[in-house]
C-alpha positions as CSV (number, residue, x, y, z in Angstrom):
1,X,43.5,96.3,85.7
2,X,46.5,93.4,86.1
3,X,46.0,90.4,84.6
4,X,49.0,88.1,84.7
5,X,48.7,85.5,82.8
6,X,50.9,82.5,84.1
7,X,51.8,78.8,83.5
8,X,51.3,77.6,87.4
9,X,54.8,76.9,87.8
10,X,55.4,76.6,91.5
11,X,57.8,79.9,91.3
12,X,55.2,81.7,89.2
13,X,52.5,81.2,91.8
14,X,54.0,81.7,95.0
15,X,54.9,85.4,93.7
16,X,51.4,85.3,92.9
17,X,50.1,84.2,96.9
18,X,52.4,87.1,97.7
19,X,51.3,89.6,95.3
20,X,48.2,88.5,95.9
21,X,48.6,89.4,99.8
22,X,49.6,93.0,98.5
23,X,47.1,94.1,96.1
24,X,43.8,95.5,98.4
25,X,42.2,96.1,95.0
26,X,40.8,93.2,93.6
27,X,39.9,94.7,90.9
28,X,42.9,95.3,89.3
29,X,44.2,92.4,90.1
30,X,43.2,89.2,87.7
31,X,46.1,86.2,86.9
32,X,45.1,84.4,84.2
33,X,46.5,80.4,85.4
34,X,46.8,78.4,82.4
35,X,48.2,75.3,83.8
36,X,51.1,73.0,82.5
37,X,51.8,70.4,85.0
38,X,49.2,68.2,86.2
39,X,50.4,68.1,90.1
40,X,47.9,70.4,91.6
41,X,48.8,70.7,95.2
42,X,50.6,73.9,94.4
43,X,47.8,75.4,92.3
44,X,45.2,74.2,94.8
45,X,46.8,75.7,97.9
46,X,47.2,79.1,95.6
47,X,43.6,79.1,95.1
48,X,42.9,78.3,98.3
49,X,44.9,81.9,99.3
50,X,43.2,83.7,96.2
51,X,39.8,83.1,97.4
52,X,40.8,84.1,101.6
53,X,41.9,87.1,100.0
54,X,38.6,87.6,97.9
55,X,41.0,87.8,94.7
56,X,39.2,86.5,91.5
57,X,41.2,84.2,89.0
58,X,40.9,82.8,85.1
59,X,42.3,79.0,85.4
60,X,42.3,77.7,81.5
61,X,43.0,74.3,80.9
62,X,44.2,74.0,77.6
63,X,44.5,70.6,76.4
64,X,46.5,70.7,74.2
65,X,50.4,72.4,76.6
66,X,52.4,69.6,78.0
67,X,51.7,67.0,79.7
68,X,47.6,67.6,79.1
69,X,48.4,67.0,75.9
70,X,50.0,63.4,76.5
71,X,47.9,61.8,78.8
72,X,44.0,62.1,78.8
73,X,43.0,60.7,81.5
74,X,45.5,63.0,84.2
75,X,43.9,65.6,82.3
76,X,40.3,64.5,83.4
77,X,41.8,63.8,86.9
78,X,43.4,67.5,87.2
79,X,39.7,69.4,86.2
80,X,38.2,66.9,88.7
81,X,41.0,67.8,91.8
82,X,40.4,71.6,90.4
83,X,36.6,70.9,90.7
84,X,36.1,69.5,94.0
85,X,38.1,71.9,95.6
86,X,36.9,75.2,94.4
87,X,33.4,73.8,95.3
88,X,35.0,73.5,98.9
């Protein structure tokens, strides 16, 4: 099993998307993403691609990490945006 622990940075998400395309056994590939930025566009796109490829992902929201520790309202908005996109 391969579970990379990533912080949701652009280069990490791009690598994750490329790896998802080449990994054929979804059970052996479960990335863990702990975003440090409240911008959601690249993360949402990555989650969409992983979903299209039937890949599982674990998302960790740490309220003490980087931008999430500074702005409670931004954290709430981030969580709401992610939930709305995952419910589609």
